[in-house]
N, CA, C and O atoms as a Tinker XYZ file with bonds, in Angstrom:
   316  protein
     1  N    158.709000  -35.960000   92.319000    73     2
     2  CA   159.254000  -37.206000   91.839000    64     1     3
     3  C    158.095000  -38.185000   91.687000    63     2     4     5
     4  O    157.368000  -38.441000   92.647000    81     3
     5  N    157.918000  -38.733000   90.489000    73     3     6
     6  CA   156.821000  -39.672000   90.301000    64     5     7
     7  C    157.341000  -41.105000   90.266000    63     6     8     9
     8  O    158.494000  -41.365000   89.921000    81     7
     9  N    156.472000  -42.002000   90.628000    73     7    10
    10  CA   156.829000  -43.415000   90.680000    64     9    11
    11  C    155.923000  -44.146000   89.708000    63    10    12    13
    12  O    154.701000  -44.099000   89.843000    81    11
    13  N    156.510000  -44.826000   88.724000    73    11    14
    14  CA   155.729000  -45.606000   87.774000    64    13    15
    15  C    155.684000  -47.046000   88.276000    63    14    16    17
    16  O    156.521000  -47.869000   87.908000    81    15
    17  N    154.707000  -47.337000   89.112000    73    15    18
    18  CA   154.597000  -48.645000   89.756000    64    17    19
    19  C    154.385000  -49.742000   88.726000    63    18    20    21
    20  O    155.036000  -50.786000   88.785000    81    19
    21  N    153.489000  -49.516000   87.797000    73    19    22
    22  CA   153.163000  -50.533000   86.798000    64    21    23
    23  C    154.389000  -50.945000   86.007000    63    22    24    25
    24  O    154.634000  -52.134000   85.799000    81    23
    25  N    155.160000  -49.958000   85.564000    73    23    26
    26  CA   156.347000  -50.251000   84.759000    64    25    27
    27  C    157.382000  -51.021000   85.576000    63    26    28    29
    28  O    158.015000  -51.943000   85.063000    81    27
    29  N    157.555000  -50.650000   86.838000    73    27    30
    30  CA   158.572000  -51.294000   87.658000    64    29    31
    31  C    158.187000  -52.713000   88.054000    63    30    32    33
    32  O    159.064000  -53.547000   88.277000    81    31
    33  N    156.901000  -52.998000   88.146000    73    31    34
    34  CA   156.474000  -54.339000   88.533000    64    33    35
    35  C    156.207000  -55.243000   87.333000    63    34    36    37
    36  O    156.236000  -56.466000   87.468000    81    35
    37  N    155.949000  -54.669000   86.174000    73    35    38
    38  CA   155.579000  -55.456000   84.997000    64    37    39
    39  C    156.700000  -56.368000   84.517000    63    38    40    41
    40  O    156.428000  -57.457000   84.013000    81    39
    41  N    157.947000  -55.951000   84.661000    73    39    42
    42  CA   159.079000  -56.707000   84.128000    64    41    43
    43  C    159.511000  -57.861000   85.037000    63    42    44    45
    44  O    160.339000  -58.681000   84.639000    81    43
    45  N    158.965000  -57.932000   86.240000    73    43    46
    46  CA   159.422000  -58.906000   87.228000    64    45    47
    47  C    158.699000  -60.234000   87.043000    63    46    48    49
    48  O    157.469000  -60.290000   87.040000    81    47
    49  N    159.488000  -61.313000   86.888000    73    47    50
    50  CA   158.900000  -62.644000   86.744000    64    49    51
    51  C    159.046000  -63.461000   88.024000    63    50    52    53
    52  O    158.206000  -64.314000   88.310000    81    51
    53  N    160.089000  -63.212000   88.788000    73    51    54
    54  CA   160.346000  -63.940000   90.022000    64    53    55
    55  C    159.435000  -63.399000   91.135000    63    54    56    57
    56  O    159.486000  -62.206000   91.436000    81    55
    57  N    158.606000  -64.252000   91.750000    73    55    58
    58  CA   157.683000  -63.792000   92.793000    64    57    59
    59  C    158.384000  -63.142000   93.993000    63    58    60    61
    60  O    157.852000  -62.207000   94.591000    81    59
    61  N    159.568000  -63.633000   94.340000    73    59    62
    62  CA   160.309000  -63.053000   95.457000    64    61    63
    63  C    160.747000  -61.625000   95.141000    63    62    64    65
    64  O    160.583000  -60.709000   95.947000    81    63
    65  N    161.301000  -61.469000   93.958000    73    63    66
    66  CA   161.744000  -60.143000   93.523000    64    65    67
    67  C    160.530000  -59.214000   93.411000    63    66    68    69
    68  O    160.599000  -58.037000   93.767000    81    67
    69  N    159.434000  -59.756000   92.917000    73    67    70
    70  CA   158.202000  -58.974000   92.801000    64    69    71
    71  C    157.782000  -58.445000   94.170000    63    70    72    73
    72  O    157.466000  -57.264000   94.314000    81    71
    73  N    157.778000  -59.321000   95.171000    73    71    74
    74  CA   157.390000  -58.922000   96.528000    64    73    75
    75  C    158.341000  -57.869000   97.099000    63    74    76    77
    76  O    157.909000  -56.921000   97.755000    81    75
    77  N    159.635000  -58.047000   96.843000    73    75    78
    78  CA   160.625000  -57.079000   97.331000    64    77    79
    79  C    160.398000  -55.711000   96.699000    63    78    80    81
    80  O    160.390000  -54.686000   97.382000    81    79
    81  N    160.217000  -55.717000   95.397000    73    79    82
    82  CA   159.986000  -54.444000   94.698000    64    81    83
    83  C    158.675000  -53.806000   95.132000    63    82    84    85
    84  O    158.577000  -52.592000   95.311000    81    83
    85  N    157.675000  -54.659000   95.297000    73    83    86
    86  CA   156.380000  -54.158000   95.732000    64    85    87
    87  C    156.509000  -53.470000   97.089000    63    86    88    89
    88  O    155.971000  -52.382000   97.294000    81    87
    89  N    157.217000  -54.104000   98.005000    73    87    90
    90  CA   157.414000  -53.522000   99.332000    64    89    91
    91  C    158.190000  -52.203000   99.248000    63    90    92    93
    92  O    157.816000  -51.219000   99.886000    81    91
    93  N    159.261000  -52.186000   98.466000    73    91    94
    94  CA   160.054000  -50.957000   98.310000    64    93    95
    95  C    159.197000  -49.827000   97.737000    63    94    96    97
    96  O    159.287000  -48.680000   98.174000    81    95
    97  N    158.369000  -50.170000   96.758000    73    95    98
    98  CA   157.504000  -49.154000   96.152000    64    97    99
    99  C    156.453000  -48.653000   97.144000    63    98   100   101
   100  O    156.121000  -47.468000   97.167000    81    99
   101  N    155.936000  -49.569000   97.959000    73    99   102
   102  CA   154.967000  -49.158000   98.973000    64   101   103
   103  C    155.609000  -48.195000   99.965000    63   102   104   105
   104  O    155.025000  -47.169000  100.315000    81   103
   105  N    156.809000  -48.533000  100.413000    73   103   106
   106  CA   157.532000  -47.671000  101.351000    64   105   107
   107  C    157.782000  -46.314000  100.713000    63   106   108   109
   108  O    157.605000  -45.277000  101.352000    81   107
   109  N    158.190000  -46.323000   99.463000    73   107   110
   110  CA   158.482000  -45.068000   98.764000    64   109   111
   111  C    157.225000  -44.215000   98.612000    63   110   112   113
   112  O    157.260000  -42.997000   98.788000    81   111
   113  N    156.122000  -44.873000   98.284000    73   111   114
   114  CA   154.859000  -44.133000   98.149000    64   113   115
   115  C    154.456000  -43.502000   99.479000    63   114   116   117
   116  O    154.019000  -42.352000   99.514000    81   115
   117  N    154.599000  -44.245000  100.562000    73   115   118
   118  CA   154.268000  -43.710000  101.884000    64   117   119
   119  C    155.166000  -42.521000  102.201000    63   118   120   121
   120  O    154.696000  -41.514000  102.730000    81   119
   121  N    156.453000  -42.629000  101.883000    73   119   122
   122  CA   157.383000  -41.519000  102.122000    64   121   123
   123  C    156.981000  -40.292000  101.312000    63   122   124   125
   124  O    156.992000  -39.172000  101.824000    81   123
   125  N    156.628000  -40.504000  100.050000    73   123   126
   126  CA   156.214000  -39.389000   99.190000    64   125   127
   127  C    154.941000  -38.739000   99.736000    63   126   128   129
   128  O    154.824000  -37.514000   99.753000    81   127
   129  N    153.998000  -39.556000  100.176000    73   127   130
   130  CA   152.746000  -39.023000  100.723000    64   129   131
   131  C    153.029000  -38.188000  101.964000    63   130   132   133
   132  O    152.466000  -37.105000  102.125000    81   131
   133  N    153.892000  -38.680000  102.838000    73   131   134
   134  CA   154.240000  -37.930000  104.050000    64   133   135
   135  C    154.908000  -36.605000  103.705000    63   134   136   137
   136  O    154.608000  -35.571000  104.303000    81   135
   137  N    155.814000  -36.645000  102.737000    73   135   138
   138  CA   156.494000  -35.421000  102.318000    64   137   139
   139  C    155.492000  -34.414000  101.751000    63   138   140   141
   140  O    155.539000  -33.227000  102.072000    81   139
   141  N    154.589000  -34.902000  100.907000    73   139   142
   142  CA   153.584000  -34.018000  100.319000    64   141   143
   143  C    152.649000  -33.462000  101.387000    63   142   144   145
   144  O    152.286000  -32.287000  101.340000    81   143
   145  N    152.259000  -34.289000  102.343000    73   143   146
   146  CA   151.410000  -33.806000  103.438000    64   145   147
   147  C    152.113000  -32.718000  104.233000    63   146   148   149
   148  O    151.498000  -31.724000  104.621000    81   147
   149  N    153.403000  -32.913000  104.473000    73   147   150
   150  CA   154.175000  -31.915000  105.214000    64   149   151
   151  C    154.201000  -30.590000  104.451000    63   150   152   153
   152  O    153.989000  -29.525000  105.032000    81   151
   153  N    154.464000  -30.668000  103.147000    73   151   154
   154  CA   154.499000  -29.457000  102.330000    64   153   155
   155  C    153.123000  -28.784000  102.278000    63   154   156   157
   156  O    153.020000  -27.560000  102.368000    81   155
   157  N    152.080000  -29.586000  102.134000    73   155   158
   158  CA   150.731000  -29.027000  102.110000    64   157   159
   159  C    150.407000  -28.321000  103.419000    63   158   160   161
   160  O    149.804000  -27.247000  103.414000    81   159
   161  N    150.800000  -28.914000  104.534000    73   159   162
   162  CA   150.578000  -28.272000  105.830000    64   161   163
   163  C    151.333000  -26.951000  105.925000    63   162   164   165
   164  O    150.803000  -25.962000  106.432000    81   163
   165  N    152.575000  -26.938000  105.436000    73   163   166
   166  CA   153.367000  -25.704000  105.450000    64   165   167
   167  C    152.687000  -24.621000  104.619000    63   166   168   169
   168  O    152.577000  -23.473000  105.051000    81   167
   169  N    152.227000  -24.998000  103.414000    73   167   170
   170  CA   151.556000  -24.031000  102.549000    64   169   171
   171  C    150.268000  -23.533000  103.200000    63   170   172   173
   172  O    149.946000  -22.348000  103.119000    81   171
   173  N    149.537000  -24.435000  103.842000    73   171   174
   174  CA   148.294000  -24.049000  104.506000    64   173   175
   175  C    148.582000  -23.061000  105.635000    63   174   176   177
   176  O    147.866000  -22.071000  105.790000    81   175
   177  N    149.619000  -23.323000  106.417000    73   175   178
   178  CA   149.981000  -22.415000  107.508000    64   177   179
   179  C    150.395000  -21.050000  106.970000    63   178   180   181
   180  O    150.040000  -20.016000  107.537000    81   179
   181  N    151.150000  -21.054000  105.870000    73   179   182
   182  CA   151.560000  -19.783000  105.266000    64   181   183
   183  C    150.342000  -19.011000  104.776000    63   182   184   185
   184  O    150.251000  -17.797000  104.955000    81   183
   185  N    149.409000  -19.726000  104.158000    73   183   186
   186  CA   148.194000  -19.078000  103.658000    64   185   187
   187  C    147.378000  -18.514000  104.814000    63   186   188   189
   188  O    146.835000  -17.413000  104.720000    81   187
   189  N    147.292000  -19.275000  105.906000    73   187   190
   190  CA   146.546000  -18.789000  107.080000    64   189   191
   191  C    147.206000  -17.548000  107.656000    63   190   192   193
   192  O    146.524000  -16.589000  108.017000    81   191
   193  N    148.522000  -17.564000  107.743000    73   191   194
   194  CA   149.233000  -16.400000  108.280000    64   193   195
   195  C    149.016000  -15.190000  107.384000    63   194   196   197
   196  O    148.808000  -14.078000  107.869000    81   195
   197  N    149.064000  -15.413000  106.069000    73   195   198
   198  CA   148.872000  -14.314000  105.121000    64   197   199
   199  C    147.465000  -13.736000  105.275000    63   198   200   201
   200  O    147.293000  -12.519000  105.337000    81   199
   201  N    146.469000  -14.603000  105.338000    73   199   202
   202  CA   145.087000  -14.161000  105.493000    64   201   203
   203  C    144.907000  -13.430000  106.814000    63   202   204   205
   204  O    144.238000  -12.398000  106.873000    81   203
   205  N    145.500000  -13.962000  107.868000    73   203   206
   206  CA   145.399000  -13.325000  109.179000    64   205   207
   207  C    146.059000  -11.951000  109.164000    63   206   208   209
   208  O    145.527000  -10.999000  109.734000    81   207
   209  N    147.207000  -11.845000  108.517000    73   207   210
   210  CA   147.908000  -10.560000  108.429000    64   209   211
   211  C    147.056000   -9.541000  107.677000    63   210   212   213
   212  O    146.981000   -8.377000  108.071000    81   211
   213  N    146.417000   -9.979000  106.599000    73   211   214
   214  CA   145.529000   -9.078000  105.851000    64   213   215
   215  C    144.375000   -8.605000  106.732000    63   214   216   217
   216  O    144.023000   -7.425000  106.727000    81   215
   217  N    143.802000   -9.517000  107.473000    73   215   218
   218  CA   142.670000   -9.183000  108.349000    64   217   219
   219  C    143.098000   -8.191000  109.431000    63   218   220   221
   220  O    142.365000   -7.253000  109.746000    81   219
   221  N    144.278000   -8.402000  109.994000    73   219   222
   222  CA   144.800000   -7.480000  111.011000    64   221   223
   223  C    144.942000   -6.080000  110.423000    63   222   224   225
   224  O    144.562000   -5.098000  111.060000    81   223
   225  N    145.490000   -5.985000  109.208000    73   223   226
   226  CA   145.661000   -4.680000  108.566000    64   225   227
   227  C    144.315000   -4.001000  108.320000    63   226   228   229
   228  O    144.176000   -2.793000  108.517000    81   227
   229  N    143.323000   -4.786000  107.888000    73   227   230
   230  CA   141.990000   -4.220000  107.663000    64   229   231
   231  C    141.407000   -3.679000  108.963000    63   230   232   233
   232  O    140.837000   -2.588000  108.990000    81   231
   233  N    141.552000   -4.445000  110.036000    73   231   234
   234  CA   141.018000   -4.004000  111.328000    64   233   235
   235  C    141.747000   -2.770000  111.843000    63   234   236   237
   236  O    141.131000   -1.885000  112.437000    81   235
   237  N    143.052000   -2.708000  111.618000    73   235   238
   238  CA   143.817000   -1.529000  112.039000    64   237   239
   239  C    143.369000   -0.289000  111.269000    63   238   240   241
   240  O    143.274000    0.799000  111.837000    81   239
   241  N    143.093000   -0.457000  109.973000    73   239   242
   242  CA   142.593000    0.673000  109.179000    64   241   243
   243  C    141.242000    1.152000  109.693000    63   242   244   245
   244  O    141.004000    2.355000  109.798000    81   243
   245  N    140.358000    0.207000  110.014000    73   243   246
   246  CA   139.047000    0.578000  110.554000    64   245   247
   247  C    139.196000    1.269000  111.902000    63   246   248   249
   248  O    138.480000    2.221000  112.211000    81   247
   249  N    140.141000    0.770000  112.702000    73   247   250
   250  CA   140.379000    1.375000  114.012000    64   249   251
   251  C    140.838000    2.823000  113.853000    63   250   252   253
   252  O    140.356000    3.714000  114.553000    81   251
   253  N    141.774000    3.054000  112.929000    73   251   254
   254  CA   142.250000    4.429000  112.682000    64   253   255
   255  C    141.103000    5.317000  112.196000    63   254   256   257
   256  O    140.994000    6.472000  112.607000    81   255
   257  N    140.254000    4.783000  111.330000    73   255   258
   258  CA   139.110000    5.535000  110.826000    64   257   259
   259  C    138.207000    5.974000  111.979000    63   258   260   261
   260  O    137.829000    7.142000  112.072000    81   259
   261  N    137.868000    5.036000  112.847000    73   259   262
   262  CA   136.967000    5.372000  113.954000    64   261   263
   263  C    137.629000    6.282000  114.981000    63   262   264   265
   264  O    136.958000    7.098000  115.613000    81   263
   265  N    138.937000    6.146000  115.150000    73   263   266
   266  CA   139.639000    7.070000  116.048000    64   265   267
   267  C    139.580000    8.495000  115.502000    63   266   268   269
   268  O    139.400000    9.454000  116.253000    81   267
   269  N    139.733000    8.619000  114.195000    73   267   270
   270  CA   139.641000    9.931000  113.549000    64   269   271
   271  C    138.229000   10.490000  113.693000    63   270   272   273
   272  O    138.045000   11.667000  114.003000    81   271
   273  N    137.231000    9.630000  113.464000    73   271   274
   274  CA   135.837000   10.061000  113.611000    64   273   275
   275  C    135.559000   10.524000  115.043000    63   274   276   277
   276  O    134.912000   11.548000  115.262000    81   275
   277  N    136.056000    9.759000  116.006000    73   275   278
   278  CA   135.852000   10.100000  117.413000    64   277   279
   279  C    136.506000   11.432000  117.755000    63   278   280   281
   280  O    135.926000   12.262000  118.455000    81   279
   281  N    137.720000   11.624000  117.253000    73   279   282
   282  CA   138.413000   12.898000  117.513000    64   281   283
   283  C    137.607000   14.058000  116.935000    63   282   284   285
   284  O    137.488000   15.108000  117.567000    81   283
   285  N    137.055000   13.872000  115.740000    73   283   286
   286  CA   136.225000   14.914000  115.130000    64   285   287
   287  C    134.973000   15.184000  115.944000    63   286   288   289
   288  O    134.579000   16.337000  116.119000    81   287
   289  N    134.346000   14.130000  116.440000    73   287   290
   290  CA   133.140000   14.296000  117.255000    64   289   291
   291  C    133.452000   14.995000  118.573000    63   290   292   293
   292  O    132.663000   15.804000  119.061000    81   291
   293  N    134.608000   14.675000  119.139000    73   291   294
   294  CA   135.010000   15.334000  120.391000    64   293   295
   295  C    135.231000   16.831000  120.159000    63   294   296   297
   296  O    134.890000   17.657000  121.006000    81   295
   297  N    135.804000   17.168000  119.006000    73   295   298
   298  CA   136.002000   18.587000  118.679000    64   297   299
   299  C    134.653000   19.291000  118.547000    63   298   300   301
   300  O    134.480000   20.421000  119.004000    81   299
   301  N    133.698000   18.601000  117.913000    73   299   302
   302  CA   132.355000   19.188000  117.778000    64   301   303
   303  C    131.713000   19.380000  119.152000    63   302   304   305
   304  O    131.054000   20.389000  119.405000    81   303
   305  N    131.911000   18.410000  120.027000    73   303   306
   306  CA   131.312000   18.493000  121.365000    64   305   307
   307  C    131.918000   19.634000  122.170000    63   306   308   309
   308  O    131.227000   20.278000  122.959000    81   307
   309  N    133.210000   19.882000  121.971000    73   307   310
   310  CA   133.877000   20.958000  122.706000    64   309   311
   311  C    133.549000   22.325000  122.117000    63   310   312   313
   312  O    133.534000   23.333000  122.824000    81   311
   313  N    133.288000   22.345000  120.824000    73   311   314
   314  CA   133.108000   23.620000  120.144000    64   313   315
   315  C    131.754000   24.133000  120.288000    63   314   316
   316  O    131.442000   25.205000  119.769000    81   315
């Protein structure tokens, strides 16, 4: 949702009404900023979780690889 501050304040001639609208717009902008910050934080957390999950999978694959290598080496040592 976008706020056209210039358009909403340009038509106002009464200083009192101007101040009221200005305050309402300021409050609305702060609310929008907070909402956007919240969403950005959520997206950042999701991205971190996704990256972490990928890293875990990579490490598990490497672990399986080395376990297989170790098992092969143990067979060679026994044989």
